C-alpha positions in Angstrom: -51.9 -5.1 9.4 -47.9 -5.8 10.0 -47.2 -8.0 12.7 -43.6 -6.8 12.8 -42.9 -4.8 16.1 -41.0 -1.2 16.1 -38.2 -2.5 17.6 -37.8 -5.5 15.2 -38.4 -2.9 12.3 -35.7 -0.4 13.9 -33.2 -3.3 14.0 -33.6 -4.2 10.5 -33.3 -0.7 9.3 -30.3 -0.7 11.3 -28.5 -3.3 9.7 -29.6 -2.6 6.3 -28.1 0.9 7.0 -24.7 -0.9 8.2 -24.9 -3.1 4.9 -25.8 -0.6 2.5 -24.7 2.8 4.1 -25.6 4.9 1.0 -27.2 2.3 -0.9 -25.9 0.0 -4.0 -25.5 3.0 -6.6 -22.7 4.3 -4.1 -21.1 1.4 -3.5 -21.0 0.9 -7.5 -19.3 4.2 -7.5 -16.7 3.6 -5.2 -15.9 0.4 -7.1 -15.6 2.2 -10.1 -13.3 4.8 -8.7 -10.9 2.1 -7.6 -10.6 -0.1 -11.0 -10.3 3.3 -12.7 -7.1 3.9 -10.7 -6.2 0.3 -11.5 -6.7 1.1 -15.3 -4.4 4.0 -14.5 -1.8 2.0 -12.7 -1.7 -0.3 -16.1 -1.2 2.5 -18.5 1.7 3.9 -16.9 3.5 0.5 -17.6 3.3 1.3 -21.2 5.0 4.8 -20.2 7.6 3.2 -17.9 8.7 0.5 -20.4 10.1 2.8 -22.9 13.2 3.5 -21.2 14.6 0.5 -19.7 18.0 1.8 -19.8 17.1 4.8 -17.6 15.4 2.2 -15.0 18.4 0.2 -14.6 20.6 3.4 -14.6 18.5 4.7 -11.8 18.5 1.4 -9.7 22.0 1.4 -9.8 22.3 4.7 -8.6 20.1 4.0 -5.5 22.4 0.8 -4.8 25.4 3.2 -5.2 23.8 5.8 -2.7 22.9 2.9 -0.1 26.4 1.4 -0.6 27.9 4.8 0.2 25.5 5.2 3.4 24.8 1.9 4.9 26.2 -1.1 2.6 23.8 -3.2 1.1 22.4 -4.6 4.0 19.4 -5.9 2.1 21.6 -8.9 1.1 22.0 -9.9 4.7 18.2 -9.8 4.9 17.6 -11.9 2.0 20.0 -14.3 3.4 18.1 -14.8 6.4 14.9 -15.3 4.8 16.5 -17.7 2.3 17.4 -19.9 5.3 13.8 -20.3 6.3 11.1 -21.9 4.0 8.2 -20.3 6.4 9.8 -17.0 6.0 10.2 -17.4 2.2 6.4 -18.5 2.1 5.2 -15.7 4.3 7.5 -12.9 2.7 6.2 -13.9 -0.8 2.2 -14.4 0.2 2.7 -10.6 1.8 4.3 -9.3 -1.2 1.6 -10.5 -3.5 -1.5 -9.9 -1.3 -0.8 -6.8 0.7 -1.2 -4.1 -1.6 -4.2 -5.5 -3.3 -6.0 -8.3 -1.2 -5.5 -6.8 2.3 -6.0 -3.2 1.0 -9.1 -3.9 -0.8 -10.6 -5.9 2.1 -9.5 -3.0 4.6 -11.2 -0.6 2.3 -14.6 -2.4 2.3 -14.5 -3.2 5.8 -14.3 0.6 6.4 -17.0 1.5 4.1 -19.4 -0.9 5.6 -18.3 -0.3 9.3 -16.7 3.1 9.5 -18.5 5.1 7.0 -17.7 8.4 7.9 -14.0 7.5 7.9 -14.0 5.8 4.6 -13.5 8.6 2.5 -10.5 10.1 4.0 -8.9 6.7 4.0 -9.9 6.2 0.5 -8.6 9.4 -0.6 -5.2 9.1 1.1 -4.6 5.8 -0.9 -5.4 7.3 -4.1 -3.5 10.3 -3.7 -0.6 8.5 -2.4 -0.7 6.1 -5.4 -1.3 8.9 -8.0 1.9 10.4 -6.5 3.7 7.4 -6.8 2.6 7.0 -10.4 4.0 10.3 -11.5 7.2 9.3 -9.6 7.4 5.7 -12.0 6.9 7.8 -15.0 9.5 10.3 -14.2 12.0 8.3 -12.4 11.7 4.8 -13.5 13.8 2.5 -11.4 14.7 -1.0 -11.7 14.5 -3.3 -8.2 16.8 -5.1 -6.8 15.8 -8.5 -7.8 16.9 -6.9 -11.4 20.7 -6.8 -10.3 22.1 -10.5 -9.7 25.5 -9.4 -10.3 25.2 -7.0 -7.0 24.1 -10.3 -5.0 20.4 -9.8 -5.1 18.0 -12.8 -5.7 14.6 -12.9 -6.7 13.0 -15.1 -4.0 9.8 -15.2 -5.9 11.1 -17.0 -8.9 10.1 -20.4 -7.6 6.7 -19.4 -6.0 3.3 -20.3 -7.3 2.7 -16.6 -8.6 5.8 -14.8 -10.0 7.2 -11.9 -12.1 7.1 -14.2 -15.1 3.5 -15.4 -15.0 1.2 -14.0 -17.7 -1.2 -12.1 -15.4 1.8 -10.4 -13.6 3.8 -9.4 -16.7 0.3 -8.0 -18.4 -0.5 -6.0 -15.0 2.6 -4.8 -13.5 5.1 -2.3 -13.9 8.5 -3.6 -13.8 10.3 -0.5 -13.2 8.0 0.7 -10.2 10.6 0.4 -7.4 10.8 4.1 -6.5 9.0 5.0 -4.4 7.7 2.0 -3.1 3.8 2.0 -3.3 4.0 -1.2 -1.2 5.6 0.7 1.7 3.1 3.8 1.1 0.0 1.6 1.2 1.0 -0.7 4.0 1.5 2.6 6.0 -1.8 4.3 5.4 -3.8 1.1 6.1 -1.9 0.1 8.9 -2.3 3.5 10.7 -5.7 4.1 9.2 -7.3 0.7 10.5 -5.1 1.1 14.0 -7.4 4.3 14.4 -10.6 2.9 13.5 -10.7 -0.6 15.1 -11.2 -0.9 19.0 -9.5 -3.5 20.4 -6.3 -2.9 21.7 -4.5 -6.1 20.2 -6.0 -5.4 16.7 -4.6 -1.6 16.9 -1.2 -3.4 17.6 -1.4 -5.7 14.8 -2.3 -3.2 12.4 0.4 -0.8 13.6 2.9 -3.7 13.2 1.5 -4.4 9.6 3.5 -1.6 7.7 6.9 -3.0 9.3 6.0 -6.5 8.1 5.6 -5.4 4.7 8.4 -3.3 4.4 10.5 -6.3 5.7 9.0 -8.7 3.1 9.3 -6.5 0.1 12.9 -6.1 0.9 13.5 -9.8 1.3 11.9 -10.7 -1.8 14.2 -8.3 -3.8 11.6 -6.1 -4.7 12.5 -2.8 -2.9 15.9 -1.2 -1.8 15.1 0.7 1.8 15.6 3.9 0.1 12.2 2.8 -1.8 10.7 2.3 1.2 11.7 5.5 2.8 10.4 7.5 -0.3 7.0 5.3 0.2 6.7 6.5 3.7 7.5 10.3 2.4 4.6 9.7 -0.1 2.3 8.0 2.3 3.0 11.0 5.0 2.4 13.8 2.4 -0.7 12.3 1.1 -2.2 11.8 4.5 -1.2 15.7 5.4 -3.1 16.8 2.2 -6.2 15.0 2.8 -6.4 15.4 6.3 -5.0 18.8 6.3 -8.0 20.7 7.4 -8.6 18.2 10.5 -5.1 18.7 11.4 -5.3 22.5 11.5 -8.6 22.3 13.6 -6.6 20.0 16.3 -3.5 22.0 16.4 -5.8 25.3 16.5 -7.9 23.6 19.4 -4.8 22.8 21.5 -2.8 25.7 21.0 -2.7 28.2 24.1 -4.9 31.4 23.9 -3.0 34.5 23.8 -2.4 36.3 26.9 
């Protein structure tokens, strides 16, 4: 005879459902999908590295276009950050942790707490990154930090983890500036989490997240502002494709009935 009351049993079932929405096999599949993407990202390094001359030429083209449009105001932003040790630390940590640590934790939270919305968030991120990977292969682009003759500085050079670290050199694509996947991922995560969390102050923080990431990747010399614009466009395109059906339904529901 069980001494467990129906209310306790129901509570335990609810907790198990939240911890394991679809069981350990589904969770393992989600982890496998994400690590599969990371493998694909690493593979593009070997393709993009074949044409460093083209990557530097494309980077100079971006700098030239910016110079004609707005001037290289990123240099002033770098000077501002260089004047503050706190800003240097915060932007450096943001650059290294926004794309994998924060993104990974956000996906885990959505999986365990907002399972019904998890797949749209995951698929938007995956599609945005797939579009970005195609861009890296077709148009390899060197980042601003590789152009010291233009005045840019690699602010991460003296940080604990930098682009010369063995693990970074093994896993990263040095010519992956255009489009900025830091910008795209931060926008998807920021807007996605703002829609999923309930407290208003958390919604506001998540909406500010992509702006802070954009500031950080420019300030560290890893992206031109045109890279950021391209990343925003990639995120918007991915979100429109993944959420197209829901968007059409919403517009249809809000459209006035014919007379």
